[in-house]
C-alpha positions in Angstrom: -0.1 -0.1 0.2 0.9 3.7 -0.7 2.0 4.9 2.9 0.9 8.2 1.6 -2.7 7.6 1.6 -2.4 6.1 5.0 -1.0 9.4 6.4 -3.4 12.1 8.3 -2.6 15.6 7.9 -2.5 17.4 11.1 -5.3 18.1 12.9 -4.8 21.8 12.5 -4.3 21.7 8.8 -8.2 21.1 8.0 -9.1 24.6 10.0 -6.4 26.5 8.1 -8.2 25.8 4.4 -12.1 26.7 6.4 -10.2 29.9 7.5 -8.1 30.7 4.1 -11.4 30.3 2.5 -13.9 32.5 4.8 -11.1 34.8 4.5 -11.3 34.6 1.3 -15.0 34.9 1.4 -14.3 38.3 3.9 -12.2 40.5 1.3 -14.6 39.7 -1.4 -17.1 41.0 0.5 -14.9 44.1 1.5 -14.2 44.3 -2.2 -17.9 44.5 -3.5 -18.8 46.8 -0.7 -16.0 49.3 -2.0 -17.6 49.3 -5.4 -21.2 49.9 -4.0 -19.7 52.6 -1.8 -18.0 54.1 -5.2 -14.7 54.1 -3.3 -12.7 52.1 -5.8 -11.2 53.2 -8.6 -11.2 49.9 -11.1 -14.4 48.6 -10.4 -14.6 46.3 -13.2 -11.2 44.1 -11.6 -12.9 44.3 -8.0 -16.0 42.7 -9.5 -14.0 39.9 -11.3 -11.3 39.8 -8.5 -14.3 39.0 -5.7 -16.0 36.7 -8.0 -13.0 35.0 -8.2 -12.3 35.1 -4.6 -15.9 34.0 -3.8 -15.8 30.6 -5.9 -12.1 29.9 -4.1 -13.7 30.4 -0.5 -16.5 28.3 -1.0 -14.4 25.5 -2.9 -12.1 25.8 0.1 -14.6 25.6 2.4 -16.7 22.9 0.6 -13.3 20.3 0.1 -12.8 20.6 4.0 -16.7 20.0 4.6 -16.3 16.6 2.2 -13.1 15.9 3.8 -14.0 15.7 7.1 -18.0 13.9 5.8 -16.0 11.0 4.4 -13.7 10.8 7.2 -16.8 10.6 9.8 -18.3 7.8 7.1 -15.1 5.8 7.5 -14.5 6.0 10.8 -18.2 4.9 11.1 -18.0 2.0 8.8 -15.1 0.8 10.4 -16.5 0.8 13.7 -19.6 -0.9 12.0 -17.3 -3.4 10.7 -15.4 -4.7 13.5 -18.3 -4.8 15.5 -19.8 -7.4 12.9 -16.6 -9.3 12.9 -16.2 -11.4 16.1 -14.1 -13.6 13.7 -11.3 -11.0 13.4 -11.6 -10.3 17.2 -11.1 -14.4 17.7 -8.2 -14.7 14.8 -6.0 -11.5 16.7 -6.4 -13.2 19.8 -5.1 -16.7 18.7 -2.4 -14.7 16.9 -1.7 -13.0 20.4 -0.8 -16.6 21.8 2.4 -17.6 20.8 3.3 -21.5 20.3 6.2 -23.3 21.4 8.7 -24.4 18.5 11.5 -26.8 18.1 10.9 -27.9 22.0 11.3 -31.4 19.9 14.7 -30.1 18.9 15.8 -28.8 22.9 15.4 -32.6 23.9 16.5 -34.5 21.5 20.3 -32.6 21.8 
């Protein structure tokens, strides 16, 4: 298996993406308010920039929401599989007991 897919990002990394998305939405709102107030000299650039910031901000927040939803679903699925599979628990218990090997060879010497 590829170890890169098994590793989880640090817990704070998800919140950084969400906060970045919220900040982009804030910047977009700020730019649109300047257009509405008439304090900006570049109306077209401000509107296009605000639209780009809105799209990127929503995409960043949606990405993390989707990843969080998938992670919760995966944890729930694993818990259900562990609860439904008592044979796996028995096999794990049997594997922990190490059989005594080579007793006959030691007696022969």
